[in-house]
Backbone as CSV, one residue per row, in Angstrom:
resi,resn,N_x,N_y,N_z,CA_x,CA_y,CA_z,C_x,C_y,C_z
1,MET,7.425,2.963,-9.847,8.003,3.781,-8.807,9.195,4.522,-9.373
2,THR,9.133,5.800,-9.319,10.258,6.581,-9.777,10.908,7.251,-8.579
3,ASP,12.133,7.724,-8.784,12.807,8.429,-7.697,12.030,9.698,-7.392
4,GLN,11.760,9.944,-6.150,11.003,11.107,-5.717,11.730,11.726,-4.530
5,THR,11.565,13.019,-4.381,12.039,13.663,-3.174,11.117,13.245,-2.037
6,THR,11.688,12.866,-0.927,10.890,12.357,0.180,10.267,13.506,0.953
7,THR,9.001,13.778,0.630,8.205,14.751,1.360,6.820,14.151,1.532
8,LEU,6.242,14.359,2.678,4.909,13.823,2.943,4.053,14.885,3.619
9,SER,2.915,15.177,3.014,1.943,16.091,3.626,1.276,15.377,4.790
10,PRO,0.757,16.125,5.751,0.066,15.488,6.872,-1.219,14.790,6.402
11,ILE,-1.524,13.683,7.036,-2.752,12.941,6.724,-3.916,13.569,7.485
12,ASP,-5.050,13.665,6.828,-6.274,14.163,7.451,-6.977,12.980,8.124
13,TYR,-6.597,12.711,9.375,-7.131,11.561,10.092,-8.624,11.705,10.385
14,SER,-9.112,12.907,10.579,-10.546,13.111,10.815,-11.346,12.707,9.583
15,ALA,-10.903,13.123,8.413,-11.594,12.747,7.169,-11.483,11.244,6.928
16,ALA,-10.341,10.666,7.267,-10.172,9.210,7.106,-11.140,8.467,8.029
17,GLN,-11.316,8.957,9.246,-12.253,8.313,10.164,-13.686,8.443,9.647
18,ARG,-14.010,9.586,9.068,-15.356,9.752,8.483,-15.569,8.763,7.344
19,MET,-14.546,8.582,6.490,-14.678,7.625,5.392,-14.863,6.215,5.946
20,TRP,-14.072,5.859,6.962,-14.219,4.536,7.573,-15.618,4.358,8.159
21,ASN,-16.118,5.365,8.848,-17.446,5.283,9.446,-18.525,5.096,8.382
22,GLU,-18.394,5.773,7.254,-19.357,5.608,6.155,-19.317,4.172,5.633
23,TYR,-18.109,3.663,5.432,-17.962,2.277,4.965,-18.546,1.302,5.978
24,ALA,-18.177,1.461,7.240,-18.642,0.539,8.278,-20.161,0.573,8.418
25,ALA,-20.779,1.744,8.238,-22.236,1.845,8.314,-22.902,1.169,7.118
26,ALA,-22.292,1.296,5.949,-22.863,0.715,4.732,-22.571,-0.774,4.599
27,ARG,-21.438,-1.232,5.160,-21.011,-2.624,5.039,-20.642,-3.187,6.406
28,PRO,-21.588,-3.194,7.341,-21.258,-3.596,8.713,-20.713,-5.014,8.816
29,GLU,-21.182,-5.911,7.982,-20.690,-7.295,8.040,-19.211,-7.378,7.657
30,ALA,-18.789,-6.623,6.676,-17.380,-6.622,6.264,-16.510,-5.922,7.303
31,ALA,-16.982,-4.799,7.802,-16.221,-4.063,8.811,-16.086,-4.862,10.097
32,ALA,-17.098,-5.658,10.425,-17.068,-6.445,11.661,-16.047,-7.576,11.607
33,LEU,-15.681,-8.038,10.408,-14.683,-9.107,10.286,-13.318,-8.662,10.791
34,CYS,-13.052,-7.392,10.662,-11.784,-6.830,11.123,-12.066,-5.381,11.492
35,THR,-12.345,-5.151,12.741,-12.829,-3.840,13.164,-11.755,-2.754,13.168
36,GLU,-10.499,-3.148,13.250,-9.434,-2.152,13.215,-9.069,-1.850,11.765
37,HIS,-8.603,-0.646,11.552,-8.139,-0.254,10.226,-6.941,0.679,10.391
38,THR,-6.160,0.784,9.349,-5.042,1.719,9.347,-5.346,2.823,8.342
39,VAL,-4.617,3.890,8.449,-4.712,5.006,7.512,-3.308,5.188,6.952
40,GLU,-3.191,5.015,5.650,-1.863,4.998,5.030,-1.901,5.633,3.658
41,ARG,-0.727,5.739,3.081,-0.595,6.139,1.679,0.493,5.291,1.048
42,PHE,0.479,5.207,-0.233,1.513,4.494,-0.965,2.738,5.392,-1.099
43,GLY,3.925,4.777,-1.159,5.137,5.518,-1.478,5.701,6.319,-0.323
44,ASP,6.708,7.101,-0.666,7.417,7.883,0.350,7.455,9.373,0.022
45,SER,6.574,9.805,-0.878,6.468,11.224,-1.206,5.044,11.504,-1.657
46,ASP,4.672,12.767,-1.620,3.334,13.148,-2.073,3.128,12.760,-3.542
47,ALA,4.123,13.027,-4.373,3.996,12.723,-5.803,3.853,11.224,-6.044
48,LEU,4.641,10.424,-5.353,4.553,8.972,-5.531,3.228,8.443,-4.988
49,ALA,2.764,8.982,-3.865,1.467,8.576,-3.316,0.355,8.838,-4.324
50,ASP,0.393,10.004,-4.958,-0.627,10.336,-5.958,-0.548,9.411,-7.169
51,ALA,0.648,9.164,-7.650,0.807,8.321,-8.837,0.322,6.898,-8.579
52,LEU,0.681,6.334,-7.438,0.289,4.957,-7.142,-1.202,4.859,-6.830
53,LEU,-1.741,5.842,-6.115,-3.166,5.818,-5.829,-3.982,5.955,-7.111
54,LEU,-3.498,6.726,-8.054,-4.180,6.847,-9.340,-4.331,5.475,-10.000
55,GLU,-3.292,4.650,-9.898,-3.363,3.289,-10.464,-4.396,2.442,-9.729
56,VAL,-4.534,2.653,-8.420,-5.562,1.944,-7.644,-6.942,2.393,-8.110
57,LEU,-7.146,3.696,-8.199,-8.453,4.235,-8.539,-8.888,3.863,-9.953
58,HIS,-7.921,3.641,-10.832,-8.232,3.244,-12.209,-8.234,1.735,-12.412
59,GLY,-8.017,0.971,-11.346,-8.142,-0.477,-11.422,-6.913,-1.245,-11.839
60,THR,-5.806,-0.580,-12.109,-4.594,-1.265,-12.540,-3.859,-1.907,-11.375
61,LYS,-3.831,-1.224,-10.242,-3.057,-1.664,-9.081,-3.961,-2.370,-8.078
62,ARG,-3.691,-3.647,-7.844,-4.432,-4.405,-6.850,-3.492,-5.204,-5.945
63,ALA,-2.250,-4.739,-5.847,-1.263,-5.360,-4.969,-0.251,-4.306,-4.560
64,THR,0.416,-4.585,-3.459,1.480,-3.703,-2.985,2.489,-4.540,-2.221
65,SER,3.669,-4.005,-2.045,4.710,-4.717,-1.305,5.444,-3.727,-0.410
66,GLU,5.828,-4.225,0.736,6.528,-3.397,1.709,7.463,-4.284,2.510
67,LEU,8.616,-3.768,2.842,9.543,-4.532,3.670,8.892,-4.778,5.036
68,ALA,9.033,-5.986,5.520,8.435,-6.333,6.811,8.965,-5.424,7.917
69,ASP,10.233,-5.061,7.846,10.784,-4.232,8.922,10.281,-2.790,8.889
70,GLU,9.651,-2.375,7.788,9.049,-1.043,7.775,7.848,-0.995,8.722
71,PHE,7.105,-2.101,8.788,5.995,-2.167,9.743,6.543,-2.052,11.168
72,THR,7.592,-2.805,11.448,8.209,-2.789,12.767,8.726,-1.395,13.106
73,ALA,9.377,-0.753,12.138,9.935,0.579,12.375,8.852,1.593,12.740
74,ARG,7.653,1.430,12.176,6.542,2.326,12.500,5.769,1.889,13.736
75,GLY,6.048,0.685,14.232,5.299,0.154,15.361,3.958,-0.428,14.951
76,ASP,3.799,-0.765,13.669,2.548,-1.328,13.159,2.641,-2.849,13.068
77,PRO,1.535,-3.527,13.340,1.521,-4.976,13.105,1.459,-5.251,11.601
78,LEU,1.858,-6.447,11.223,1.697,-6.835,9.823,0.209,-6.913,9.517
79,PRO,-0.168,-6.603,8.280,-1.587,-6.732,7.940,-2.010,-8.199,7.999
80,ARG,-3.310,-8.410,8.003,-3.825,-9.770,7.959,-4.946,-9.812,6.929
81,ILE,-5.250,-10.985,6.461,-6.314,-11.126,5.481,-7.607,-10.631,6.105
82,GLY,-8.314,-9.798,5.375,-9.540,-9.194,5.867,-9.342,-7.838,6.504
83,SER,-8.087,-7.454,6.768,-7.858,-6.139,7.372,-8.127,-5.040,6.339
84,HIS,-8.419,-3.864,6.855,-8.758,-2.720,6.013,-7.746,-1.605,6.208
85,TRP,-7.625,-0.791,5.175,-6.879,0.445,5.331,-7.494,1.524,4.475
86,VAL,-7.475,2.723,5.017,-7.945,3.891,4.291,-6.725,4.430,3.552
87,ALA,-6.811,4.450,2.224,-5.693,4.913,1.394,-5.864,6.399,1.110
88,CYS,-4.825,7.150,1.414,-4.840,8.596,1.231,-3.986,8.996,0.032
89,ASP,-4.307,10.146,-0.535,-3.514,10.676,-1.640,-2.323,11.456,-1.083
90,GLY,-1.572,12.077,-1.964,-0.376,12.799,-1.551,-0.641,13.973,-0.629
91,SER,-1.836,14.561,-0.734,-2.155,15.686,0.146,-2.707,15.226,1.488
92,GLY,-2.820,13.890,1.670,-3.289,13.345,2.935,-4.788,13.141,3.011
93,ARG,-5.504,13.353,1.893,-6.957,13.162,1.863,-7.290,11.694,1.622
94,PRO,-8.229,11.145,2.369,-8.632,9.754,2.141,-9.377,9.636,0.813
95,ARG,-9.060,8.580,0.063,-9.695,8.410,-1.248,-10.379,7.065,-1.409
96,ALA,-9.957,6.049,-0.642,-10.537,4.715,-0.813,-10.276,3.879,0.427
97,VAL,-11.160,2.909,0.640,-10.932,1.898,1.666,-10.557,0.617,0.934
98,LEU,-9.457,0.023,1.340,-8.955,-1.209,0.743,-9.062,-2.333,1.761
99,ARG,-9.300,-3.547,1.274,-9.348,-4.725,2.157,-8.328,-5.736,1.644
100,THR,-7.495,-6.212,2.542,-6.469,-7.195,2.201,-7.127,-8.528,1.875
101,THR,-6.768,-9.092,0.716,-7.350,-10.363,0.280,-6.341,-11.499,0.242
102,GLU,-5.060,-11.154,0.199,-4.020,-12.190,0.146,-2.724,-11.613,0.689
103,LEU,-1.999,-12.417,1.429,-0.716,-12.010,2.002,0.281,-13.140,1.899
104,ARG,1.544,-12.782,1.703,2.624,-13.743,1.849,3.918,-12.981,2.089
105,LEU,4.854,-13.658,2.744,6.194,-13.114,2.932,7.111,-13.761,1.910
106,ALA,7.988,-12.973,1.330,8.909,-13.512,0.332,10.173,-12.669,0.307
107,ALA,11.229,-13.272,-0.181,12.455,-12.523,-0.468,12.312,-11.910,-1.863
108,PHE,13.147,-10.961,-2.160,13.106,-10.211,-3.411,13.060,-11.128,-4.634
109,ASP,13.919,-12.129,-4.669,13.987,-12.982,-5.858,12.840,-13.989,-5.962
110,ALA,11.982,-14.062,-4.936,10.839,-14.970,-4.976,9.568,-14.292,-5.489
111,VAL,9.627,-12.993,-5.746,8.471,-12.294,-6.312,8.345,-12.682,-7.770
112,ASP,7.127,-13.046,-8.178,6.928,-13.526,-9.541,6.280,-12.463,-10.435
113,ALA,6.218,-12.779,-11.718,5.689,-11.846,-12.713,4.218,-11.527,-12.472
114,ALA,3.448,-12.488,-11.988,2.022,-12.243,-11.730,1.848,-11.186,-10.643
115,PHE,2.662,-11.264,-9.599,2.553,-10.264,-8.544,2.999,-8.900,-9.062
116,ALA,4.095,-8.862,-9.816,4.569,-7.593,-10.379,3.478,-6.955,-11.244
117,ARG,2.792,-7.745,-12.037,1.702,-7.241,-12.877,0.576,-6.681,-12.005
118,ASP,0.229,-7.391,-10.932,-0.857,-6.939,-10.061,-0.515,-5.660,-9.310
119,GLU,0.779,-5.374,-9.131,1.155,-4.097,-8.516,0.810,-2.941,-9.438
120,GLY,0.683,-3.210,-10.736,0.157,-2.223,-11.667,1.024,-1.010,-11.915
121,GLU,2.316,-1.164,-11.809,3.208,-0.022,-11.959,4.086,-0.171,-13.198
122,ASP,4.558,0.964,-13.705,5.464,1.003,-14.850,4.885,0.201,-16.008
123,ASP,5.671,-0.700,-16.576,5.191,-1.493,-17.718,4.620,-2.840,-17.293
124,LEU,4.420,-3.031,-15.993,3.827,-4.232,-15.390,4.744,-5.452,-15.422
125,SER,5.974,-5.288,-15.846,6.898,-6.428,-15.949,7.631,-6.676,-14.635
126,LEU,8.086,-7.901,-14.471,8.895,-8.253,-13.310,10.202,-7.476,-13.315
127,GLU,10.758,-7.264,-14.488,12.027,-6.520,-14.577,11.875,-5.095,-14.045
128,SER,10.811,-4.401,-14.453,10.639,-3.028,-13.955,10.281,-3.040,-12.473
129,TRP,9.495,-4.046,-12.032,9.187,-4.161,-10.603,10.477,-4.264,-9.805
130,ARG,11.378,-5.145,-10.246,12.644,-5.323,-9.514,13.483,-4.053,-9.538
131,ARG,13.603,-3.424,-10.674,14.421,-2.215,-10.792,13.888,-1.109,-9.878
132,GLU,12.588,-0.828,-9.961,12.024,0.293,-9.215,11.924,0.017,-7.719
133,HIS,11.577,-1.220,-7.344,11.510,-1.533,-5.919,12.896,-1.587,-5.296
134,ARG,13.882,-2.039,-6.015,15.262,-2.014,-5.511,15.644,-0.570,-5.156
135,LYS,15.398,0.362,-6.077,15.724,1.768,-5.818,14.935,2.299,-4.615
136,TYR,13.648,1.966,-4.564,12.785,2.449,-3.486,13.255,1.930,-2.133
137,TRP,13.553,0.638,-2.044,13.956,0.077,-0.753,15.361,0.494,-0.356
138,ILE,16.248,0.669,-1.294,17.571,1.211,-0.964,17.409,2.605,-0.359
139,ARG,16.578,3.427,-1.002,16.330,4.797,-0.518,15.674,4.775,0.865
140,GLY,14.660,3.946,1.046,13.949,3.886,2.321,14.804,3.376,3.461
141,CYS,15.567,2.337,3.189,16.443,1.798,4.241,17.532,2.798,4.602
142,ALA,18.086,3.474,3.604,19.117,4.476,3.878,18.559,5.579,4.772
143,ALA,17.306,5.969,4.541,16.683,7.007,5.371,16.519,6.544,6.815
144,ARG,16.436,5.215,7.028,16.326,4.676,8.382,17.691,4.249,8.928
145,GLY,18.760,4.529,8.184,20.100,4.258,8.670,20.558,2.821,8.528
146,ARG,20.027,2.113,7.552,20.483,0.741,7.349,20.557,0.435,5.856
147,ALA,21.200,-0.654,5.543,21.327,-1.084,4.144,20.243,-2.107,3.826
148,TRP,19.687,-2.015,2.636,18.691,-2.977,2.184,19.385,-4.209,1.622
149,SER,18.792,-5.367,1.852,19.304,-6.623,1.321,18.186,-7.338,0.576
150,GLU,18.508,-8.004,-0.500,17.522,-8.760,-1.268,16.945,-9.926,-0.469
151,THR,17.542,-10.254,0.664,17.005,-11.327,1.501,16.049,-10.806,2.577
152,ASP,15.903,-9.477,2.699,14.960,-8.917,3.676,13.555,-9.411,3.353
153,PRO,12.793,-9.833,4.351,11.418,-10.285,4.092,10.543,-9.137,3.581
154,ILE,9.777,-9.440,2.556,8.860,-8.482,1.940,7.436,-8.983,2.161
155,VAL,6.568,-8.103,2.590,5.147,-8.418,2.718,4.511,-8.154,1.353
156,LEU,4.014,-9.214,0.737,3.328,-9.099,-0.549,1.835,-9.156,-0.262
157,GLU,1.141,-8.115,-0.632,-0.269,-7.964,-0.261,-1.110,-7.687,-1.499
158,ARG,-2.133,-8.487,-1.673,-3.156,-8.191,-2.677,-4.361,-7.624,-1.937
159,PHE,-5.098,-6.739,-2.606,-6.222,-6.076,-1.957,-7.350,-5.830,-2.949
160,ALA,-8.509,-5.532,-2.398,-9.667,-5.109,-3.165,-10.046,-3.710,-2.713
161,VAL,-10.549,-2.919,-3.632,-11.098,-1.608,-3.280,-12.551,-1.859,-2.868
162,VAL,-12.903,-1.476,-1.639,-14.245,-1.757,-1.119,-15.092,-0.502,-0.869
163,TRP,-14.490,0.673,-0.945,-15.229,1.913,-0.720,-14.478,3.062,-1.305
164,PRO,-15.118,4.056,-1.873,-16.550,4.270,-2.013,-17.161,3.413,-3.113
165,PRO,-18.489,3.281,-3.096,-19.155,2.336,-3.999,-18.864,2.577,-5.477
166,GLU,-18.692,3.827,-5.871,-18.484,4.131,-7.289,-17.140,3.632,-7.831
167,ILE,-16.205,3.302,-6.958,-14.930,2.746,-7.436,-14.644,1.345,-6.893
168,ALA,-15.545,0.830,-6.062,-15.325,-0.487,-5.446,-15.270,-1.574,-6.506
169,ASP,-14.466,-2.596,-6.222,-14.337,-3.738,-7.141,-15.649,-4.505,-7.212
């Protein structure tokens, strides 16, 4: 995660719904386990969304982390195991359907090297994970008018790419 100017293109929700419908038709048993899905992107800018999604599409990134209060601020429930999300690129186009495979809440200092590696960013080290996420959460919290603390609960999520078939795990 690098410092980015915070700009976000609109998401193409119609295209995201079409992608979800294709997945649900092809994998009805998986879609039926958790019928609701979200439409999201990684990061807080178009450039960061593209960079992180590229890591997903190339198989390096299979985890993500987000402050628990970011879900609350958006009015979204926390994800659950088996939940799906349509991941969009920086231009708002849907590119993949992801399914949550593991979740836990942790404080900043409880994140381990294995999770940092699974996030697939920078040099994959815990040190770079801490440095870049600290900057990201300080920036994000400041934009919402509050200060970030290392004790804030973080949602640590591992996921699988389940659609489209040519990039699915």
